[in-house]
Steps between C-alpha positions, in 0.01 A plus 500: 500500500375733230132494420496494121123475502484856625711645220324798342602699194383859500545714191547854628272758344757761407506738206795403277674713243388444145835351395699286739870565482804370683733757647822562309833486679568765763686810376879510513621659822846650553501483881684229693176347629128558468159356580141582406231374738124533517407650837171317554591151382871507579567349157843582359459598136869548420829481684875492452747421779218588740668317790847646456607692809571863412540830683153653555625858557206725594251224429590427862266788584208286385558282805554808717165627371339164577630507858382859547161418348456209738601716797236758403239232430547346845506850658850461640565838343267764357540715188489822704760389759789746516844348445813677625774459241829368640854575387529161327247626242699818429684474170754767602660270758415166335735442205295205372206733434686772312402519135214252546124554487397717793206674661756750640427455870686673781556367853238619744233546233159377617332341201164312486519129415295558184746759371798273559310213343441707187867595503588131488244389243490800264844661540686177585658693787771299672501745790124458539547123507743531790285746696184292473684172564633647825148604600329171410756260646737706717800454271594417145621153599171422674304621197710280270409208727132582449559511125662156503222361720254598229734344244443168677125541551453591131720205399747712304756222489774690317490835676705643787519863606786672681392866469178697535557690174678272253836670461770251400577245773683172444263212576177688423306336220164417348361360176251600234256235624522608864453864406186411303366311802587794727316735265201267508505500882530879516193545280300228677588550867548875540295668224502842669878489512515385139286797392793731578700341218286658228556857622708681239676759715563610857615833640690533828668818624405666169696237309273325248618165373326278244438130547789320331264249341444675167250234390247679721479755217455237227219569254499134391469328837310559823800467734449568873832380645737380619872585543824582324846413624853581392851468635828442323496141621139425411453680172152630422203320657126552475195326643185623324132417533222594263132426455277450199136436585496238777847375413816607685854409401827538689829524311850490645812603310834463676843614388406696188804675350338846490217697654316520167526125437340404832191703413492378140538136605228533764261665256561227243426226752182659633369582151566145382325353804186706459491442125517122505355387835189550708404411857156395619347367821284206384422378853453734793538433871190379687314432176353152453703297253312176568256358755570152635321245718614478864463193720433521876442875481239733643456600136493257211706716262807723512592794281855469370718768343830684547620698801658778292424651162667307218683729257632343180721658235482353150586608146239733354236316303539177698233557766244297305726195532528532878332224700472410868442168674493377855595174666413394855776341706250256659221301336246674725481798734446426866399745773614683698648734238665828598474820300793522252592135559670365187317201353646487150661700223387722215702470180503771234598378155586671176524290185513186711781620727455583868607864546388546862365308798316618810367316806128421488364605839179483701327840489270449800553298815305173506462371857444137580140379514335363810505130591190413297627686195837327516337155534269571206795607281700194608218276377471681169876506449514125553219447251670715238817297537308181448264608225581841361875546503667810639316827475 
């Protein structure tokens, strides 16, 4: 039963733009598939064939980077660990690596984890991917298993990896949507690992190579990642992320016909997103949204709010029309109540339409009252039913 008597409308005190305007259509994109997503809210601003399975090419290294970042975070490996390069990472004897992106490793080299990690992220080194995969998991196959385990835990429903580097392999695929979600996870879960993606160049053995993500040099956008990819089978791919103020966007372009087009398409998407949308956090975690009466509790009232910050992305100029309401799932709250226990929902509406919902949770534990307190509340609750209606 929903308690309509507890419905509250709260006009959010936000600073709107002077002139409200609806966003025009997304720019025309020449790639096979694309998506533009807000990092904080997860709102998809534009997409085209975002769930079509395509070859990720070296975007595969985003998942390799995620696995490595998690291994460092949990101290299974350390950045200064020395890795002995095996023959499988030597391009001279591995035909699949010849002519591809390389760090130019030799068997027997002892290279720190951090150096190999930079070789993967900045230089897109396929040999570095193999060497570090062997060190982290014992073999390439075992590392691929770790990659696909994270595919499941991150709920990337249209992704499957067969290699540690992304060179063409029949049956390896991902989508624009899954790559955006992977980029979001990389930024959120392993921020120190993600920081490597903004480095513009890396030198190893006196060979200096630039980061292949040329948007890092953009004078129009503040881009700090993420990854390029290209094979004959995949075409030209790019996952990019940029910030403007407190807003962060992630764009994914898959299967662009040329190198130049993937950068142009990505820049168009990001520019359009920042120009016509904005993201705010109208309700923060552990902040009182409403205070409600509690029956049978050691305290008579409970603070209610949200467990996590609520980020909302709306067209610029529309913040003044944003409203929030809450509804309790029961006509009254009854102790005991656990911290973060869901007791209702918070609806966020724009121009009369619900654009987001979050659970309304208890912010502080409310234990049950003693025997006398419970008896007293039982009497009052009975009287309110008879004479006062539901509170």
